[in-house]
C-alpha positions as CSV (number, residue, x, y, z in Angstrom):
1,M,104.2,157.5,112.5
2,A,101.3,159.7,111.8
3,T,101.2,158.4,108.2
4,T,101.3,154.8,109.4
5,A,98.5,155.4,111.9
6,A,96.3,157.1,109.2
7,L,97.0,154.3,106.8
8,S,96.1,151.7,109.4
9,R,92.8,153.5,110.1
10,A,92.0,153.9,106.4
11,T,92.8,150.3,105.3
12,T,91.7,148.1,108.1
13,P,87.9,148.7,107.8
14,L,88.0,148.5,104.0
15,S,90.1,145.3,103.9
16,S,88.0,143.7,106.6
17,S,84.8,144.6,104.6
18,L,86.2,142.6,101.7
19,F,86.0,139.4,103.7
20,Q,83.6,140.0,106.6
21,G,80.9,137.3,106.7
22,Q,81.9,136.1,103.2
23,K,82.7,132.5,102.2
24,L,85.7,131.7,100.0
25,R,85.3,129.1,97.4
26,S,87.9,127.0,95.7
27,S,87.9,126.4,91.9
28,S,85.6,123.4,92.6
29,S,83.2,125.7,94.4
30,S,83.4,123.9,97.7
31,V,82.9,126.2,100.7
32,L,86.1,126.5,102.6
33,G,85.2,128.9,105.4
34,A,83.2,131.8,106.7
35,A,84.6,134.8,108.4
36,V,88.3,135.4,107.8
37,P,90.5,136.9,110.5
38,L,92.8,139.6,109.2
39,P,96.3,140.3,110.6
40,A,96.6,143.5,112.6
41,L,98.3,146.4,110.8
42,N,101.0,147.9,113.1
43,R,104.5,149.2,113.0
44,K,105.9,145.6,112.9
45,N,104.1,144.3,109.9
46,V,103.7,147.5,107.8
47,A,106.7,148.4,105.7
48,K,107.3,151.2,103.4
49,V,106.0,150.2,100.1
50,P,107.0,152.1,97.0
51,R,104.5,153.3,94.4
52,A,104.2,150.7,91.6
53,R,103.3,151.3,87.9
54,C,103.1,148.7,85.1
55,Q,102.9,149.4,81.4
56,V,102.0,146.9,78.6
57,G,103.9,147.3,75.4
58,A,106.2,149.9,74.2
59,E,103.4,151.8,72.5
60,G,100.5,150.5,74.6
61,N,98.5,152.6,77.0
62,S,97.4,150.0,79.5
63,Q,98.7,151.2,82.8
64,V,98.1,150.1,86.4
65,A,99.2,152.5,89.1
66,G,99.2,151.3,92.7
67,S,99.6,153.1,96.0
68,R,100.7,151.8,99.3
69,R,97.1,151.4,100.2
70,H,96.3,149.2,97.2
71,L,99.3,147.0,97.7
72,L,98.7,146.6,101.4
73,L,95.1,145.6,100.7
74,G,96.4,143.0,98.3
75,A,98.9,141.7,100.8
76,S,96.2,141.5,103.5
77,A,93.9,139.6,101.1
78,A,96.6,137.1,100.2
79,A,97.5,136.6,103.9
80,A,93.9,136.0,104.7
81,A,93.4,133.5,101.9
82,A,96.5,131.6,103.0
83,A,95.1,131.3,106.5
84,V,91.8,129.9,105.2
85,L,92.7,127.7,102.2
86,P,93.9,124.2,102.9
87,Q,97.5,123.4,102.2
88,I,98.0,122.0,98.8
89,V,99.6,118.5,98.9
90,V,101.6,117.8,95.8
91,P,101.5,114.0,95.0
92,E,104.8,112.2,94.7
93,S,104.2,111.6,91.0
94,A,104.3,115.4,90.5
95,Q,107.7,115.9,92.0
96,A,109.4,116.1,88.6
97,A,110.5,119.7,88.1
98,N,107.9,120.5,85.5
99,L,105.3,119.1,83.2
100,T,107.8,118.7,80.3
101,E,110.0,116.5,82.4
102,R,107.0,114.3,83.4
103,I,106.0,113.9,79.8
104,Q,109.6,112.9,79.0
105,R,109.5,110.3,81.7
106,G,106.2,109.0,80.4
107,E,107.7,108.6,76.9
108,Y,110.7,106.9,78.2
109,L,108.6,104.4,80.1
110,V,106.5,103.7,77.0
111,K,109.6,102.9,75.0
112,L,111.0,100.7,77.7
113,R,107.8,98.8,78.2
114,T,107.4,98.3,74.5
115,K,110.9,96.9,74.2
116,L,110.4,94.6,77.1
117,K,107.0,93.3,75.8
118,Q,108.6,92.5,72.5
119,F,111.2,90.5,74.4
120,V,108.7,88.6,76.5
121,K,106.4,87.8,73.5
122,S,109.3,86.5,71.5
123,D,110.2,84.1,74.3
124,P,107.2,83.5,76.7
125,K,109.2,81.1,78.8
126,V,110.9,84.1,80.4
127,I,107.7,85.2,82.1
128,N,108.3,82.9,85.1
129,D,112.0,83.8,85.2
130,I,111.4,87.6,85.2
131,L,108.9,87.4,88.0
132,A,111.3,85.1,89.9
133,L,114.1,87.7,89.5
134,A,111.8,90.4,90.8
135,L,110.8,88.2,93.8
136,H,114.4,87.4,94.7
137,D,115.5,91.0,94.4
138,A,112.7,92.7,96.3
139,G,112.3,89.7,98.7
140,T,115.5,90.8,100.5
141,Y,113.6,93.7,102.1
142,D,113.4,93.8,105.9
143,K,110.8,96.2,107.1
144,A,112.2,96.4,110.6
145,S,115.7,97.6,109.5
146,D,114.5,99.1,106.2
147,T,117.3,97.3,104.3
148,G,117.4,95.4,101.1
149,G,114.5,95.6,98.7
150,A,113.7,96.4,95.1
151,N,117.1,97.9,94.2
152,G,118.5,95.8,91.4
153,S,121.2,94.3,93.7
154,I,120.3,90.8,92.4
155,V,122.5,91.4,89.3
156,L,125.6,92.0,91.4
157,D,127.9,89.0,91.2
158,E,128.1,88.5,95.0
159,E,124.3,88.3,95.3
160,L,123.7,86.5,92.0
161,N,126.2,83.7,93.0
162,R,124.3,82.8,96.1
163,P,122.8,79.3,96.0
164,E,119.2,80.5,95.9
165,N,119.9,82.9,93.0
166,Q,122.2,80.9,90.7
167,K,119.2,79.7,88.6
168,L,118.6,83.3,87.7
169,K,121.8,83.9,85.8
170,P,120.3,83.1,82.4
171,I,117.5,85.6,82.7
172,V,120.0,88.3,83.9
173,A,122.1,87.6,80.9
174,K,119.1,88.0,78.6
175,L,118.0,91.2,80.2
176,K,121.5,92.6,80.0
177,K,121.3,92.2,76.2
178,V,117.9,93.9,76.2
179,K,119.3,96.7,78.4
180,E,122.3,97.3,76.1
181,E,120.0,97.6,73.0
182,F,117.7,100.0,74.8
183,D,120.5,102.1,76.3
184,A,122.1,102.5,72.9
185,D,119.0,104.3,71.7
186,A,118.1,106.2,74.9
187,G,120.0,109.4,73.9
188,E,120.3,112.1,76.5
189,Q,117.7,110.6,78.8
190,G,120.4,108.1,79.7
191,P,120.5,104.3,80.3
192,V,117.8,102.6,82.3
193,G,118.7,101.5,85.8
194,W,118.7,97.8,86.7
195,A,116.0,98.3,89.4
196,D,113.7,100.0,86.9
197,L,114.5,97.4,84.2
198,I,113.6,94.4,86.4
199,Y,110.3,95.7,87.6
200,V,109.1,97.1,84.3
201,A,110.1,93.7,82.8
202,G,107.9,92.2,85.5
203,E,105.0,94.5,84.5
204,A,105.5,93.4,80.9
205,A,105.6,89.7,81.9
206,L,102.3,89.9,83.9
207,Q,100.6,91.9,81.1
208,T,101.7,89.4,78.5
209,Q,100.5,86.5,80.7
210,F,97.1,88.1,81.1
211,L,96.9,88.6,77.3
212,F,97.7,85.0,76.7
213,S,95.0,84.0,79.2
214,A,92.5,86.1,77.3
215,I,93.5,84.6,74.0
216,E,93.0,81.1,75.4
217,T,89.6,82.2,76.7
218,A,88.8,83.4,73.2
219,G,89.6,79.9,71.8
220,G,93.0,80.9,70.5
221,D,91.9,83.8,68.4
222,E,94.5,86.5,69.0
223,K,92.4,89.4,67.8
224,K,89.4,88.5,69.9
225,G,91.7,87.7,72.9
226,A,93.2,91.2,72.6
227,Q,89.8,92.7,72.5
228,L,88.7,90.6,75.5
229,A,91.8,91.8,77.5
230,V,91.0,95.4,76.8
231,A,87.3,95.0,77.5
232,F,87.5,92.9,80.7
233,G,91.1,93.2,81.7
234,S,92.6,95.0,84.7
235,A,95.1,97.3,82.8
236,G,93.9,100.3,84.7
237,Q,95.3,99.0,87.9
238,W,98.9,99.8,86.7
239,G,98.6,103.5,87.1
240,F,100.3,103.7,90.5
241,F,103.1,101.4,89.3
242,D,103.8,103.5,86.3
243,K,104.4,106.6,88.5
244,K,107.3,105.0,90.3
245,L,109.9,105.1,87.6
246,G,113.3,106.3,88.9
247,R,114.3,103.7,91.4
248,K,117.8,103.9,92.9
249,D,120.2,101.1,92.0
250,A,122.1,99.5,94.8
251,T,125.9,99.5,94.6
252,E,126.3,96.7,97.2
253,P,124.5,93.3,97.6
254,S,121.5,93.0,99.9
255,P,122.0,91.1,103.1
256,A,122.2,87.3,102.7
257,G,119.9,84.7,104.2
258,R,116.6,86.5,103.4
259,I,115.5,84.5,100.4
260,P,114.3,80.9,100.8
261,G,117.1,78.4,99.8
262,P,116.7,76.0,96.8
263,D,115.6,73.2,99.1
264,A,113.2,75.3,101.2
265,P,109.4,74.6,100.8
266,L,107.6,77.2,98.6
267,S,105.5,78.2,101.6
268,A,108.6,79.8,103.1
269,W,107.9,82.7,100.8
270,A,105.0,83.6,103.0
271,D,107.5,84.3,105.8
272,T,109.6,86.3,103.4
273,F,106.5,88.4,102.5
274,Q,105.7,88.9,106.2
275,R,109.2,90.1,107.0
276,A,109.0,92.6,104.1
277,G,105.7,94.0,105.4
278,L,103.5,92.3,102.8
279,T,100.4,90.2,103.6
280,P,101.7,86.5,103.4
281,K,98.8,85.1,101.5
282,Y,99.4,87.4,98.5
283,V,102.5,85.4,97.6
284,V,99.9,83.2,95.9
285,A,99.0,86.1,93.6
286,L,102.6,86.1,92.3
287,S,102.9,82.3,92.2
288,L,104.1,82.5,88.6
289,G,107.4,83.7,89.9
290,L,107.8,80.6,92.1
291,G,108.0,78.0,89.3
292,P,107.2,77.3,85.7
293,D,104.2,75.2,86.5
294,Q,101.6,77.4,88.2
295,A,99.3,74.5,89.0
296,A,102.1,72.5,90.7
297,T,103.3,75.5,92.5
298,E,99.9,76.3,93.9
299,A,99.4,72.7,95.0
300,E,102.5,73.0,97.0
301,L,101.5,76.4,98.5
302,A,98.0,75.0,99.4
303,K,99.7,72.7,101.9
304,D,100.2,75.7,104.1
305,S,97.0,76.6,106.0
306,R,97.8,80.4,105.6
307,L,97.7,80.1,101.9
308,A,95.2,77.4,101.1
309,R,92.2,79.7,100.9
310,A,94.0,82.1,98.6
311,V,95.0,79.3,96.2
312,K,91.3,78.2,96.0
313,D,90.1,81.8,95.4
314,Y,92.6,82.6,92.7
315,Q,92.0,79.4,90.9
316,K,88.3,80.1,90.9
317,S,88.9,83.7,89.6
318,R,91.1,82.4,86.8
319,Q,88.2,80.4,85.5
320,T,86.1,83.5,84.9
321,V,86.3,85.6,81.7
322,S,87.8,88.7,83.4
323,Q,89.9,87.0,86.1
324,T,89.4,90.3,88.0
325,D,90.2,89.1,91.6
326,Y,93.4,87.3,90.5
327,Q,94.7,90.0,88.2
328,V,94.0,92.9,90.4
329,D,95.7,91.3,93.4
330,A,98.6,90.3,91.2
331,I,99.0,93.9,90.0
332,V,98.6,95.5,93.3
333,N,101.0,93.3,95.1
334,F,103.6,93.3,92.4
335,T,103.4,97.1,92.6
336,K,104.0,97.0,96.4
337,L,106.9,94.5,95.8
338,S,108.4,96.8,93.2
339,I,108.9,99.7,95.6
340,L,110.1,98.0,98.7
341,G,112.8,100.1,100.2
342,Q,112.5,102.7,97.4
343,E,109.7,105.1,98.6
344,K,112.2,107.7,99.9
345,L,114.8,107.1,97.2
346,I,112.9,107.4,93.9
347,N,114.2,110.1,91.7
348,Y,111.3,111.4,89.6
349,E,113.6,113.4,87.3
350,K,116.0,110.5,86.6
351,Y,115.1,110.1,82.9
352,A,114.3,113.8,82.1
353,K,116.4,115.5,79.5
354,K,118.8,118.1,80.7
355,T,117.6,121.7,80.3
356,R,119.6,124.8,79.8
357,P,119.5,127.3,82.7
358,I,117.7,130.6,82.1
359,N,119.6,133.7,83.2
360,L,117.2,136.4,84.2
361,R,118.3,140.0,84.5
362,F,116.5,142.6,86.6
C-alpha cells in the first residue's frame, strides 16, 4: 500500500503535466481539445505491472527498459487520448478483413464488369432487357416490411413465371450463359451471385448506353465519342455502387403482386418506387428499363402529372453534350435500386480468396 501511494504521488503530477493546458492534434492537424482530464490513480485502477525489457536482434544492443512508472504513464496517456479523440467510424466499404481482400474484390469486379460490357456491346438490344430485369427484381421491395428487393429472386422459377415477368425469360437465359462462362474462370474467388450479376450487368448496360450517346453526339466517330464520354461523362458517380459488391442471393421468391402487371399503365411504376422508399419521379431516369423505345415510354409517363416535369427535364438534358442531369440521376437512382433490402446483408468478403490461418506461439 505504501508503494502504491508513493507511486500515485510520483506519477500523477508528472502525467498531468504532459497534458495540462495542451491541445492534441490529429494527423490532419485539426485541434481536437484543450485540457485533458486524467483518470485517478487508486487501488482499483493500479495493478502490479512487471518490469519490461525489449531487445532488437540477437546481436543488437538496442534495449528499452521500463518500470511500472513508465508503463503507468503510457497507460494514462493512452486513456486520456481515448477520452479526447473522436471515435473512428469505419465506412462500410472497409469492412473487408484487410486491404488484400478489398483489392481482390476490386479485381473481381473489374473482371465481371469487363465480361458484362463485352456481352452488352455484342448485343446492344439487351440494354433495355437488363434494366427491366433489375427493375422487376428490386421493385419487389417494400420499405414498411423490409421484404423483397435486389436479391436476385427474379431468376427463381416461381417468380420468373409470374405474368409480369415472363417476358424476362430470354434475358435470364442469356445472363445464365454469361454467368457460367465467368464462373468457370473465377477460381477460388468463387462464382458470382445472381444478385450481383444482375446489377453489375445493369451498370454495364447504362455505361454502354451513355457511350453510344456520346458516339452519336460525335457524329458516329467511336474514338471521339469515347473521348467525349471520358471528358464530359458521369463515370465518377459509380463509386458508391462499386463498393456494394457482395449482395445476398434470395433462396425464395419475393412476395407477389408488387410489380405492375403487363396491362398496367407505365405510370404505375411511380407507385412501385414510392412503396420501395424511392422518389416516384426518378422512375423516369430509369425509363430505359420500361420499354425498348425510350421516347414512346416517356410520352406515356408524361401523362402522369407526377412525372411530366421529370420527362421534360431529362429530355432537355439529353440534348446537351454532357447529359449531366440525366446521367447523374440515372446512376444515383440505379445505385439506390441495386441495394434495396441489402444494406444489412452485403458480405464485403464474399469474393475474397481464402487465407491460411496464422498460428502464433507465445
